[in-house]
ZAMARGU-4260 file (C-alpha; in steps of 0.2 Angstrom, whole numbers, plus 5000, padded with zeros to 4 digits):
<rodrens>
0) 4288/4484/4549 | 4293/4481/4567 | 4305/4492/4576 | 4322/4487/4580 | 4326/4485/4599
5) 4344/4480/4598 | 4359/4489/4591 | 4370/4482/4577 | 4386/4474/4583 | 4397/4489/4578
10) 4385/4501/4586 | 4385/4494/4604 | 4400/4504/4611 | 4395/4520/4604 | 4377/4518/4609
15) 4381/4515/4627 | 4392/4530/4627 | 4378/4540/4619 | 4365/4534/4632 | 4376/4535/4647
20) 4369/4552/4654 | 4350/4553/4649 | 4347/4566/4662 | 4358/4578/4651 | 4351/4572/4635
25) 4350/4584/4621 | 4332/4588/4614 | 4337/4585/4596 | 4350/4574/4588 | 4356/4573/4570
30) 4361/4555/4567 | 4371/4553/4551 | 4384/4542/4543 | 4389/4533/4527 | 4373/4526/4519
35) 4371/4508/4524 | 4380/4508/4540 | 4363/4508/4550 | 4358/4525/4554 | 4339/4521/4555
40) 4343/4505/4565 | 4353/4515/4577 | 4339/4528/4579 | 4326/4514/4581 | 4336/4505/4595
45) 4340/4522/4603 | 4322/4526/4604 | 4318/4509/4612 | 4332/4512/4624 | 4325/4529/4629
50) 4308/4522/4631 | 4313/4506/4640 | 4307/4504/4658 | 4321/4492/4664 | 4336/4497/4653
55) 4352/4486/4655 | 4368/4497/4655 | 4358/4510/4646 | 4351/4499/4632 | 4333/4492/4630
60) 4330/4476/4640 | 4319/4469/4626 | 4307/4462/4639 | 4297/4476/4647 | 4280/4482/4641
65) 4288/4497/4633 | 4300/4486/4623 | 4285/4475/4617 | 4276/4491/4612 | 4290/4498/4602
70) 4293/4481/4594 | 4275/4480/4589 | 4275/4498/4583 | 4262/4505/4594 | 4271/4513/4609
75) 4261/4529/4613 | 4277/4539/4616 | 4285/4535/4599 | 4281/4543/4583 | 4290/4539/4566
80) 4289/4552/4553 | 4295/4547/4536 | 4288/4549/4518 | 4274/4539/4513 | 4285/4530/4500
85) 4297/4524/4514 | 4282/4519/4525 | 4275/4509/4510 | 4292/4500/4508 | 4292/4496/4526
90) 4275/4488/4525 | 4265/4501/4533 | 4247/4504/4527 | 4245/4521/4519 | 4231/4530/4510
95) 4234/4529/4491 | 4217/4536/4485 | 4215/4554/4480 | 4198/4564/4483 | 4194/4560/4465
100) 4195/4541/4468 | 4211/4539/4458 | 4226/4530/4465 | 4240/4542/4469 | 4259/4539/4470
105) 4266/4539/4488 | 4275/4555/4493 | 4293/4555/4493 | 4293/4570/4505 | 4290/4573/4523
110) 4276/4585/4522 | 4270/4599/4534 | 4254/4590/4538 | 4265/4576/4546 | 4275/4589/4556
115) 4259/4597/4562 | 4251/4580/4567 | 4264/4580/4581 | 4257/4596/4590 | 4242/4588/4599
120) 4254/4573/4604 | 4266/4586/4612 | 4251/4592/4624 | 4248/4574/4630 | 4256/4567/4646
125) 4270/4555/4642 | 4267/4537/4647 | 4272/4534/4666 | 4281/4551/4665 | 4295/4545/4654
130) 4302/4551/4637 | 4293/4555/4621 | 4303/4552/4605 | 4300/4558/4588 | 4310/4549/4575
135) 4311/4557/4557 | 4320/4549/4543 | 4327/4552/4530 | 4328/4570/4536 | 4334/4575/4519
140) 4316/4572/4513 | 4309/4586/4523 | 4302/4598/4510 | 4306/4617/4514 | 4289/4621/4522
145) 4290/4605/4533 | 4308/4609/4538 | 4304/4627/4543 | 4289/4620/4553 | 4300/4608/4562
150) 4313/4622/4565 | 4300/4632/4574 | 4296/4617/4586 | 4315/4614/4589 | 4317/4633/4594
155) 4305/4630/4609 | 4306/4611/4611 | 4292/4602/4621 | 4296/4595/4638 | 4302/4577/4640
160) 4303/4576/4621 | 4318/4570/4611 | 4319/4572/4592 | 4330/4559/4582 | 4334/4565/4564
165) 4342/4553/4553 | 4352/4558/4538 | 4364/4551/4525 | 4368/4568/4518 | 4366/4581/4532
170) 4373/4595/4521 | 4357/4595/4512 | 4347/4600/4527 | 4344/4618/4531 | 4359/4625/4541
175) 4347/4633/4554 | 4339/4616/4557 | 4356/4607/4559 | 4361/4621/4571 | 4347/4616/4583
180) 4353/4598/4584 | 4367/4589/4592 | 4377/4579/4579 | 4380/4561/4581 | 4391/4554/4567
185) 4391/4535/4566 | 4407/4526/4562 | 4408/4513/4548 | 4412/4496/4555 | 4429/4488/4551
190) 4430/4476/4537 | 4432/4460/4547 | 4417/4464/4558 | 4406/4469/4543 | 4411/4453/4534
195) 4408/4442/4549 | 4390/4450/4551 | 4386/4448/4533 | 4391/4429/4534 | 4380/4427/4549
200) 4366/4434/4538 | 4369/4421/4525 | 4375/4433/4511 | 4384/4426/4496 | 4400/4434/4490
205) 4401/4445/4506 | 4418/4452/4501 | 4413/4458/4484 | 4397/4465/4490 | 4404/4474/4505
210) 4418/4482/4493 | 4405/4487/4481 | 4394/4495/4495 | 4409/4505/4500 | 4411/4496/4517
215) 4393/4498/4521 | 4386/4481/4527 | 4367/4485/4527 | 4369/4491/4509 | 4378/4475/4505
220) 4364/4465/4513 | 4350/4474/4504 | 4359/4471/4488 | 4360/4453/4492 | 4342/4451/4497
225) 4336/4460/4481 | 4346/4447/4472 | 4356/4460/4463 | 4373/4456/4456 | 4388/4462/4466
230) 4394/4470/4451 | 4380/4482/4444 | 4374/4478/4427 | 4379/4495/4421 | 4397/4494/4427
235) 4398/4476/4420 | 4392/4483/4403 | 4404/4498/4404 | 4419/4487/4407 | 4414/4476/4392
240) 4414/4491/4381 | 4428/4501/4388 | 4442/4504/4377 | 4433/4499/4361 | 4425/4509/4347
245) 4408/4500/4349 | 4392/4510/4348 | 4386/4517/4365 | 4368/4511/4362 | 4370/4495/4373
250) 4377/4504/4388 | 4363/4517/4386 | 4350/4504/4386 | 4357/4497/4402 | 4357/4514/4410
255) 4339/4518/4405 | 4333/4502/4414 | 4337/4509/4431 | 4335/4525/4440 | 4348/4539/4436
260) 4353/4541/4454 | 4357/4522/4455 | 4368/4521/4440 | 4376/4538/4443 | 4381/4532/4460
265) 4388/4516/4453 | 4398/4526/4440 | 4405/4538/4453 | 4412/4522/4462 | 4420/4515/4446
270) 4427/4532/4442 | 4435/4533/4459 | 4443/4515/4455 | 4449/4521/4438 | 4457/4537/4446
275) 4465/4526/4460 | 4472/4514/4447 | 4478/4528/4436 | 4489/4533/4451 | 4495/4515/4454
280) 4484/4513/4469 | 4473/4498/4474 | 4455/4500/4468 | 4442/4502/4482 | 4424/4496/4475
285) 4427/4483/4463 | 4443/4473/4467 | 4437/4458/4458 | 4439/4468/4442 | 4455/4476/4447
290) 4466/4470/4432 | 4453/4476/4419 | 4451/4493/4428 | 4470/4495/4429 | 4472/4492/4410
295) 4458/4504/4406 | 4466/4518/4417 | 4483/4516/4410 | 4477/4518/4392 | 4465/4532/4395
300) 4469/4551/4396 | 4471/4556/4414 | 4464/4574/4411 | 4449/4567/4402 | 4446/4555/4416
305) 4446/4569/4429 | 4434/4580/4419 | 4422/4566/4417 | 4423/4562/4435 | 4418/4581/4439
310) 4404/4579/4426 | 4397/4564/4435 | 4398/4573/4452 | 4387/4587/4444 | 4375/4575/4437
315) 4373/4566/4454 | 4367/4582/4462 | 4353/4583/4449 | 4349/4564/4448 | 4333/4565/4457
320) 4326/4578/4444 | 4332/4573/4427 | 4323/4582/4413 | 4324/4568/4401 | 4331/4551/4408
325) 4333/4544/4390 | 4343/4559/4384 | 4353/4558/4400 | 4357/4540/4397 | 4362/4542/4379
330) 4373/4557/4383 | 4381/4548/4398 | 4385/4532/4388 | 4393/4542/4375 | 4403/4553/4387
335) 4409/4539/4398 | 4415/4527/4384 | 4424/4541/4375 | 4433/4546/4392 | 4441/4529/4392
340) 4446/4527/4374 | 4465/4523/4373 | 4476/4539/4370 | 4482/4541/4352
</rodrens>
């Protein structure tokens, strides 16, 4: 994967303001925002701008040797630290062979070995006396040992080095690590700007996809490129069965076909829509099914809807470590459908 040089359209103004005074630049930044608004892209373009030898209004020129190196992924003063699983998704070559010769699963964590690998780099002179940039993403994937190792580095940061930590959920990071960083929250683009950008990318159903992604254009683009429906299969199946006494098995089967974190996220969204509809407010995520959602919400018990929403939030926190995915899918299907049975 080549590194991004330019900022996304909705990031331009914030980027110029952020990069306006590089001589007073903080040594560590925590870049965060709604998943899918372009945190990694912002950090990549920010690294390119810091390393650029001929910046234009503070932004990377895209023409100098430094920019060419960044784009090719081989700038000597830029290191990307991310889990092997993320690197593999980006097309990077990783070692997938264990000492025994068996194929291993790419790690989903940023490991302490990756943090330690930076230490010799810090002792090298920077290219032409400029910045050195370490980009870590997603920062939530730092395991505890790696996070503590990074904390020690940030307590006495190397000279001429900027750390860019990218996170969707900064509250999952060690508070002491967050305290060592300057926070940079990224704004969600306006609907008109996001829709125009998605249309430029050739996305079908941009409005429905953007709504389902909560206004996050990169999440909507990723969904379109993976040829996923704008309405997730699990939500579609739920809406088909909601308010009926049909067996929960069909919904459970659909849930089991995807990762718990994915379908739990989708159900938190539809549950917010149900809660809004129950109060007579417009739905947010699935406006194309607003009439159906409204009918379900009006017939259901508001207290049961609220309790089920709380249950979903609790399961969402445990989604990456389910003890038994099938048991969770079966139980969830029953509970979700029971929550929307018409009041007697």
